[in-house]
N, C-alpha and C positions, 0 to 999 in steps of 0.2 A: 644663638646658643654657642657657648665656647666648646672647643675641643679639649680633650684631656691634655695636661701639660706633659713636657718631656720627662719630668720626674714620674716614674712609673709606680710609685708606692701607692697602696690603696687609700691611705689617709689623704695624701695630696690630691689624688684623683677625685675623691669624693668632695673635697673642699672646692675644687674647681667646678664640679658639676653643680654644687649647691648654690653657686652664684646665679644660676638660672632660677627665676621665680617659680616656674611650674615644677621644679625639681626639689623644692625646699624640703618637703616631708621625707622624700626618699633619701636625699643626701643626709639629712639629720639622723634618720634611723640607721643608715649605713655607717656614719661616724660613730654613733653610740656602740654599734656592734664591734667595730674595729678597735676602739680604744678601751673596750671592756667596761664601759660605764652604763650598760643597758640595765634597766631596772629588773630586780629579781622577780617581780610579780608578773612580768610578761612571758612570752614564749622564749624558750631557751634556744636562742639563736647565736649565742656567743661561744660556739665551739671552734677551737683552733683549726684552721684549714691547712694543716701540714701534711706531708706525704705519708706519715705513718697512719693517720686516720683514714686517708684516702685508700691506702692499701687495705686497711681493715674492713672497709665498706665494699669491697669488690663483690660482684654477684656470686662468685664461686665460693665465697666465704674464706678463702685463703689469701695471704698477703701477696701482693704483686711487687716484683722488682723491676717492672717495666721502666726503662729510663725515659720513655716518651711521655710519662705523666707530667703534666704541666701545672704549675701553681697558678693561683688566681691572679697574682700580680703580673704574670706573663701573658695573660689572655684577656685582659680587659681592653679589647680593641673594638672600635666602632666602625662598622661598614659604611654608615651614613653620617658619621660625625655627631650623632645624637645619642643621649643616654637617658631618654625621658622615661620616668617611672609612671606606672598606672596604679590606680587604687585597687583595693580588694574587690571592687565591683566592676573591674574591667570586663568588657564583653569579650568572651573567648573567641568569637568569630571575627570581630573587626578590630579588637584591641583598643577600642575607644572607651574613655573613662566615663562612667555614668555617675549620676548624682546618688547620694546616699538614699534618697527617697525612692528612686527607681530601682535600686538594687533589692530592696525588700529584705536585707539581711543586716544584722548588727554584729560588727567585728570588734572584739575587745581590744584588738591591737591595730588601731587605724593607722598608726605611723608606718607599719610594715606594709610596703606596697610591692605588688608583683610587677615583673618586667613585661612590657607590652609586646604585642605582635603588630608591628606597623605595617601599613599597606604598601609603602614604597620600599626603600632600601631597609635591610633587616640588620638588627644589631647582632654582632658576633657573640655567641654564648661565652660566659666566663664563669669561673667557680664562684659560687655564692649567689648566682642569679636565681630569682624566685618566680614561681608561677602559681596560679590558683589551682591548677589541676594538671595531671600528667598528660591529658589530651592537649592542653594548651601548650605544654612544653614540647610535645611532639610536633604540633603545628608550627611552632616557632622554629624548631630545629629543621623542619622540612622546608620552610620558607628560606631559611639561611642556606640550606643545601642546594635549593634551586638557584639562588643568587650566585653561589660559588660554582655549582656545576657538577653535583653528584647526587646520588639517590641514597635514601636511608631505609632502614628496616628495623623492626622491633626485635631485640634479642631477648636475653633472659630477664625475668622479673621475679619478684618475691613478695609474698603476702605476709602481713603482720600476724603474729601469734596472738595478739590481743583482740583485734576486731575482725580478723580474717580478710581485710581489705588490702588492696595492692599497696605495697610499702616502698618498693624499689623498682626501677625500670631502667633498662639499658638500651640505648639506640646506637646502632652501628652503621657504618658505610655498607652499601650493598655489595661491595667487593671484598668484604671481610671473609676470612676463611680461605679455603683453597678447593679447587675442583678435583673430583676424583679422576683417576686415570681411566680414560675410556677403554684403553686396550686391555686393562685388567678386569673389566666388568664382564660378567657372563652374558652371552647372547640371549635376548628375550625369547621365550617359547613362541610368541606370536609377533607378527609385524607391528611395530609401534609407529606412531606419528613422529616425523622428523622435527623435533622441537629444538629451538636454539637455547643455548645455556650461557648465562652471564659469566664473563671471564672474571675470576676471583684472584686477587693479588695479595691476600692476607693483609689488607689495609687495616691499620690500627686506629683510624679516626673514629671517635665515638663520643657519646654524651651520656652521662649517668645522672639520674635524679633520685632524690630520696624525700619521702614525706616526713615533715616535722611539724606537728600540729596540723594546721589547716593549709599549710603552704608546702610546695615542692621546691627543693633546693637543688641546684646543680652542684654535685660533689666531685665530679670528675669530667674533664673535657680534654680531648686531644684534637687538635685542629689539622695537623699535617696529614697529607695523603701520599701514598707511594705509587700513584698512578696519575695519568693525565686527567684533568677535569674538563668538562664540557663548557666551552666558552661561547659557542654560537647559540644565540637565543632560540632560533627555530628548532634546534636539536634537543633542547632541554625538556620539551614536553614528552619526549619518548622515554625519559627516565621513569622507572616504574613508580616510585613514590610520588611523582608529580603528575601522573596520569589521572584523569578524572574530569568530570563535568561539574562546574559550579552549580549550586542549588538553583539559582535563578534561571540558569540556562537549561537545567533539567526540565523545568516546567515548560519552557519554550520548545524544547525537543519533543516533549510528550505531546504538545499541541500539534506539532508537525507530523508526529507519528499517527495521530488520529486521522489525518487525511492521506495516510498511506504513502508518505514520501520516503524514499529510500535513504539509507545512511549517506550515500554519495551526494544526493540532492541537499540533504540537511547540511552537510559540510560546505557545500557551495554557498548556501544562504549564510552560514556563520562566517564564511570567508568574507562576504560582503559586509557583515556586521563589524568584523575585526579589521577590515581594511586589507585583507589578504589571507590566503590559506596558511601561510607560514606563521602568522600571528595567532592562529587559533590554538589554544593550549591543550588540545587533544586531537586525536585523529579519527578517521572514519571507523576504525575497529572499535574504539571506545563508544561511539554513537551506536553502532550495531549491537554491541553487548548490552548497552542500556536499554535499547528497544526490546531486545530479547528478555531482559529482566522485567520490563513492563508486562510483556505477554505472560511471563512465568508467574506473575502474581495472580493471574486469573486462570491458571492451568487447571485447577481442580474445582472450580466453581462456575464453569461455563454455563451449565443449564440453569442454575439458580439466577445468574445475572440475566440470561436471556429471558427467562420467565418474568423476572421483575420488569424488564424492558417491555415485554408484552403487556404486562399489567398497566404500565404507564400509558402505552399506546391505546389500550382499551378505554382508559379514562378520557383521553383526548379525542378518540374516534370511536364512538359506540358501535359502529359497524365493522370494526376491525375483527377479523376471524383468524383463529389459529388452532392447531391441534398437534399433539405428539403421539408417537407410538413407541413402545419399549419392547425389548426382547425378553427372554426368560430370566436374564440377569438384571433386569430393570435398567439396562443401557438403552439410551435413545437411539433408534435406528431409522425413524421417519419423522419428518417435520414438514408442516405446511402452514403458510400464512398468506393473507391477502388483506389489504387495507380498504377502507370505505370508498375512497375515490375510484379505485380499480373496480370495485363491485358495481358502482354507478356507471362507469364507462363500459362495462361488459354488456349492459343492456343495449347499447348502440353499436357495439363492435363484436358481437358474438358470431358473425357470419363466417369468420376465418381466423384460425389460431395456428400458431407454429409452436412446436414443442421439441425440446432437445435436451439430452442429458450427457453431453460429451465433455463438459467442462468441470473439473474438480477444483474447488476453491477453498479448501480448508484442511486442517491437519488431521482430520479423521478419514480422509479419502472418501468422503460422501459426495457423490456427484450432485451438482446443482441442476435443478429441473425447473426452469422458468416457463410460464405460459405467456407467450408473446402475441400481441394483437397489433392491428394497424388502425390508426385513427384517421380522421377526415383530411388531415394534412399529409397523409402517407408516411407518418412517422411511426417508429416502433414504440410500443407502450407495454408496460408490465401489467399482467392481469392475474397475478398470483405466482408464487414460487414455492418450491419444496426441496428437501434433501432426502435422499434415499441411500441407505447403507448397502442394500442389495438390489440390483436391477433385475428382479424376477417378476413373474406375473402377479404374485400376491402384493408386492410393494406398489406396483403400478396401479393395481385395482384400488388399493387403499388411497393412493394419491388422487386418482380421478373421482373417487367417492367424496373425498373431502372438498375437492374443487366444486363438484355439483352441489354439495351442501352449502358452501359459501355463496354460490351464485343462484340460489333458490331453485335448483333442479333444472335450470335451463341448459340444455346441451348445445355445444357449438355446431354450426351447420357443416363446416368443413375443417379438417384437421390434417396438418402435414407434419410428419416426423421423419427421423432417420430410419434406416433399415434395421429394425430390431424385432425379433420374433416375439419376445416376451411382451414388449410394448404393444405390438399389433394385437396379440391375443387379449390383453387387458382392455384395449380400446373397443374391440368387438363385443366384449361382455359388458363393459361399463358404459360405453357411449354408443349404443346400437343405432341411434338415429342420425349420427353424423357420417359424413363421407370422409374416409381416411385414405390418404395417399402417402407414399414414401418419397423422400428427397431423391430427385433424379441424379443429382451430382454424386451422392453417396453410392448409389447403385453402379453408376458408370465408373466411379473410382475403384470399386471392388472388382468390376469387370476388367479394369486396366491390368490388374495383377496377373490374370489368367489368360487374357486375350491379346494383350499388347504385343507379345512376340509373334504370335500367329498372324495378326492383322498387319504387322509391319511388312510381312512378306507378300501380302495381298492388298495393295493400296486401294484398288478399285472396290474391293469388298468393304474396306473400312469406310470409304466415303459413302457408299450406299447404305451401310448400317446406320451411320449418323443421320443421314437425310431421311431415312424411313422413320427413325425415332422422333426426330425433331419436327418434321413437316408433314406427317400423315394427319389429314384433317378429319378422319373418321375411323372407327374400328374396322369397318370393312376394307377401307383403303390400306390400313396398316397390315391386316391379315393377308391380303392379296400381294402386296409388295414384298412382305417378308417371305412368302412362299416362292415368289419369283426369284428372290435373291438366293435362297437356299438351293434352288434347282440350278440356277445359272452358274453358281460358283462351286457346286457339288460339295457342300459342307453339311450334309444332313447327318453325318456321323460325328460331328463336332459336339461333344457333350457340354462344353462351356457355353456355346451359343444356344443349345437346347435349354440349359438352366436359365439363361437370360430370358428366353422366350416364355418360360413357365411363369415368371413373375411379372410379365408385361402389364397385367392389369393393375399393378401397384404403383407404377411410375410413368408409363408412356402417356404423354399429354393427350393423345386421341381418346383415351378412356375417361378423361376428366374435362372435356371441352365444354360441357354444359354446367360445370361446377364453378363457384365463385372462389378463385384463388388470385386476388388482385396483385398483379405484377410480381407473382411469386411462383416459382417452379421448384425451389429448393428451400432448405432450412437456413438460408443465408441470414435471415433476420435474427434468428436465435443465436447463430454463431457470431454475428456482428455485435449483438448485445453482450455476449460472453467476452468478446474482445474489448469492449468498452469497460466491462466490469473488471477485467484483468488489471486495468490501471488504478482501480479503487481498492482491490482486495489482494492480499498476499496469500499464496497457497498454504502458508504455514500458520495462518491465523485461525482463531477459534470461531465458533458460530456466532457468538455475541458480537465480536468485532465485525463479522460479515454483515450482520443485521444493521449495525450502525452505518457501514458503508453502503448498504442497500438503500437506506433512507436518503443518504446524500445523492446517490444516483437517481433516486426517484425525484428528488428536488431538481436535479439537472434536467430530467425529462419534462417536468412541469414548466420549468423556465423556458426550455426550447419550444414547447407548445405555445406558451404565451407570446414568445417572440414572433413566431410565424403568424399567430392570430392577429397581433398588432400590425404586422406588415400587410396582412390580408385586408385590414380595415383602413390602413393609412397610406399604403403604397399601391401603385399600379404599374403595368408594363405595356409596351407597345404590342398591338396586334400584328400578326404576320401578314395577313391579306385584307381584302376588302369584303369578305363574306360576312353578311349580317349575323350568321350563327356564331361566328367567332366572338363578336361583341357580346352576344348572349352568354356564351361560355365564360367569358371573363367576368360577367356579372354574377352568375349563379355558382360557379365552381370556386373552391378554394384555390389560392394561387399555385400551390404545387400540382394540383390536379389539372388546372388550366394549362400549365407548361407541358404536361404530358399530352393533353388534348391537342395543343398547338403542334407538338412534334409529330403527332399522328396526322394532322391536317396537312402538314408539309409534304407528306408522302403521296399526296394526290398527284403531284407532278411526276411521280415515278410510274404511273400506270396509264394505259389506254383502256377504253371501254367499248364493248360491242354487244348489241342486243341480239340474243339468240332465240327469244320467244316473246310472248306477250308481256310478261312481267319478269323475265329472267335475263340477266346480263352477265357477261364474262369480263372480268377485269384482268388485263394482261400486263405484265411488267414491260416497260420500255427497254430497259437494259436486262442483263442476264440475272441480276441479283438485287433484291431489296432487303435491307436489314430487317431481321425479325420475321420475314415471310418467305425467304428463299427465292427460287426462280420459277415458281409455279403460278398458274392462273387460278382465280377464285370466282366462284359463282355467287351472284347476289340476286335475291328476289326482292322486288320493290313494288309495294301496293300504295299508290298515291292516294287513293280514296280513304283507306284505313290508316295511312301514314305509318306503315310498318315496313321495316327493312330487315332482311335476314341474310347474313353472310356465312359461308361455310367455315370461315376461320373462327367464328364464335367468340370474338374478342369481347363483345359486350357481356356475354354470359360469364366470361372468365375474369375480366378486369372492370366491368361496369362502365366502359367507354365505347363509343362507336369507333369502328375501324376505318382505315383510310380507303378501303374498298367501297364501303357504303358512301363515304364522302365523295368519292369519284363518281358514283352513280348519281348522287344528289346534284353534283355540278352538271352532269350530263343532262339531267331532267330539269334543271333550273329551280330546284327546291332548296336553296341555301338560305332562305330567310330566317329560319329558326330551327332549333333542335326539338323534335317532338317531346312532350313532357314525360312520356313513358321511358325515354332513354336518358333521363337525368336522375340518377340515384340519390336519395336523401343523404346517404352517408358521405357523399362527395360534395354536398352543398355547403355553402357558408353557414355558420351556426345561426340559428334563429333565436328569438327571444325566449322561447320555452326552454331551449337547451341551456341558455345563459342562466335563467332562473334556477334550473335544476342544479347547475354548478354552484350557484350562490348558496344553496341549501346545505352544501357539504360543510363539515366542521371548520369553523373559522380558525385561522392562524394569526397570531399576533404580528402585525406588520410593523409596529413601532417599537420593536424589541431593542433594548439597549445592551451594550456589552457589560459583562459582569466586572467587578473590581479586579479580579484576577486576570481577566482578559486584557483590561486596560493597562494593568501593570506590566504584563508581558509585552504588550505593544510599545509602551513607553520605554521599557528596558532595551528592546531591539533598536528603537529609534535613537536613544541616547548613545548606545554603543557605536552605532554607525556615525553619529555626529562627532563623538569624542575621538574616534579613530582618525578623523581628518586633522584635529588639533594635535594628536600624538605624532602624526607624520611630520608636521611642521616643527614641533618641539624637539623631536629626536634628531634634528639635523646638527645640533651643537649642544655642548654642555650648558651654555648660558640659557638656551631655550628650554632645556630640561629643568634647570633650576627654577626658571620662571614658572613653568607649568606646575612643578611640585609646590611652589609657594601658593599659587591660587587653588590648587587642588586640595591642599591641607585646609585652607581657609573655607573653601566650599564644603568640604567634608565636615568640618566642625559646625558650620552653620546648619547643615542638613541634619546632623545628629541632634542639635538643639531643637530644631523644628520637630523632629521625630519624637523627642522626649516630651515636648509640650503637647503634641497631639495624643501621645500615649496617656498622659495624665488626664487630659480632657475626656478620653474614652473611659478611663477608669471611674471618673466622677459620674459620667452619664450612666454607667452600668450600676453604680451604687444607688442612684436616684430612681431608676426604673426597675420594674419587675420583669424578669426574663420571660419571654414568650415560650410556651411549650410547643415545639414543632410537631406538626401532625404526622403521625406515623404513616409510612408508605403501606399501601394495601398489600395484602397477601397475593400470591400468584393466583389470579382468578382465571376462570375458564373463559372460553370464547363464545360470545354472543349466545348466551343461553345454554352453554355446554356443561353447566354444573359448577360446583364449587372448586376451590383450588386443591382440595384434598386428593383429587385424582392425579395430581402432578407432584405431590409431596415426596414420593418415593423415587422419582426419576434420577438417573445419574448420567454423567457425561458419556458420549459415545466412546468407543474403544479407539485409543490413539494409535495411528499408524505412522511408524517412523519412516522418514524419507531417506533413501540411500542413493548416492550418486547423482549425476546430472540427469535431468529428465530428457526423454527422447524427443527428437525434433517432431513437432506436430504442425508444422506449417502446411497449409492446404495448397495443393497443386491441382490444376485442372485435369480431369480425367475424361472430358467429353470427346476427345479426339483419339483416345486409345492408342497412344504412342508406345513404342516398345520400351520395356523396363530395362533392357540391357542390349548391348551391341551384338548383333548376329553376324558371324563371320562365315564365309564359305569354307566348308570342310575340305575342299580340294586344294584351293590356292590361297586361302586365308584372307581374301579380299572382303571388305564390308559393303561393296557396291552391288554384289549380286549373290545369289544362293548357289548351292552345289549343283542343283538341277540346271540352272542357266550355264554354269561353267562346263558341265558335261556335254551340253548340247553343242558347244563350240569345239569340242575335241573329237578327234577320230579315236576309234577303239585302241589303236596302238599307242597314239600320243597320250590318251587318257591314262593307260596303264603306266606309261613312263612317268607322267606327272605325279600320279598317286604314289608310285614307288619313291620318286624323288623327295616328296614331302614327308613320307614315312621315314626315310633315312635322315632327313633334317631333324625330325622329332627325336 
């Protein structure tokens, strides 16, 4: 294609352009316009483009004497050396010419063609340039602005008095106008955010377009700027008019947002797609704003979407159970749901549950309340979850009632929660048959705040207190050792210790030695589940988004269980010793339970045994300390005839496994051939056929699911961007390489557009020949498992939104079992941190003490 000749006249320029075959129509129309031979029956485009008319068409309505106004003959400059015209059916998004059949429109003036928006280098606007719409003109000017290195903005516009539609539009440089003097502005009454302001230089660069018939014409264009332009490619994306995420990539970002990826992670992914972060045409803030916009679309229809999702779940899983509760203003304040597989699992794992409400995962500040169980592989599983607006007795009673309703009225055998008075009262009234205990860690952490400083001064008392709580094997032993400790250290008047003693029955292990809390003394499983959930859910999301992430986390739990189950069937491990009972344990126990069994069996080497009676044995530690059991000796009763073993540590009652003390006695007696059947719990056994069959009866999930067309398109888009970025790196090394890449890219783009047009025509023909299917309407919000019709939920509204302010406080858990001091305690006499004032005074004579005290007082 030829470049414009040195002769800058419009007629000579159009003649040169017309030599190109694809520009014949455009050039012919332009020649007719310029020499005045245009037919009277067409659109009146033969208006003289002189300065007087340009001044008359100014947006202000008054004539302009601006010397910067440029004639068309001075501004027909090509940035890429091309002046290719597009038909009236040019795609406004891509600038590609479509066929007349695809356009679906009939233009009386087919010769008049609009100027295209090319994908590569952009043509410099000029007076007389034509577009199909003002949006297309804006897009073209913005592309030109990005290529040159400035940002544009829409200025004044004018509507027609005939049809009321926009008739004129002025686009200006973002640095037009001037900034107000900050020193002359009044101080705001309240503190405002420190926002940056664009430096304005009264730049005169602008583009004005006017509607004439069906086309928009450039009637005024100033190219020169009075400020520096951005030349560095990686900086142009920060110009305001060039910020934004392309439509294709918005779908990809939305897909990443569904899996709760942060804006920073999304940018790193797009950096890989583009071949570097500097090449991504937007920044992390743009991605963050777009994600916030996605969430904003669902801001006021959270409950309707959640109920619709519940309805779909109910169709797929008939055992799915849910219920809502509203306050006096019909705002949802309580929610509970549980799926069918969890209800089926509860029948096998109802012996111990963990419950915690310390994690807030939504924009309503409604604490998340999961019911957590332990499966046969010692994994954490979900057995239902809820949200509560208020953590009071009434709310907890409602939640426990719904839980029992879903589980067929079967109460859990043992229940562990954090230290919450309202929760405890609700459990006593709603779950009277279960054994409830508090998390020992939480209670000791609360004691840390009030006892830490005091116990730091009495190290021996601190050590005795922890030993009494951790290693008392019976209630009687705990009571006697506590009394001795109080008397020995003379702390009967310490109210904080008295308060800890009053709640001893809620957390001290000696009070629960016969209850089944497998490998569990705290609510760590609930808190661990919350920690995993935190990677899936953002605290600013709504409940519907939380439910979607909850399903993804449930899938992860199921996959993890399947993985362990496969390893249990397909893999094996070496046994530690030569005891036959270890071979038996490897056969009957699941692999994670066997590993715990083996760790217990190894501790046999840490003890000696001595017979003290007919069937009574004392197991004594060889060294001073054994992990998990301290430094004390344990009594074991062994009846060989009945094959019964009883140890005072009660590990079998607590964890469902025999302890190392019983194994040591069995080794002493030579009864290591097998584990008695009564000491192998069914919940720790490998799954049997009946359990597998029960699992197969659960709702079937389609395993051969294929990706949708949209998902495949997004995947192809990301892959192609990544592949083309490698080619772009090579082509960008030289002008010759770029020209070669442009050549093949234009040919490829043309071929792809032809293919797209052909496929579009085929789809239109198929639609005409077939009758459209009527999609089945989605069901109304239905109740849960026989809970009635959807009418009971028609009136519900979203919970009250709670705005977040400031950075959240640090909630990292720290150990409180050792009751360390919360602050440094200094001697009030000498200021040392190594001893107390009482110790310091003991070392001083009365005279010297008085001198020292007076000295430090003077220093202060």
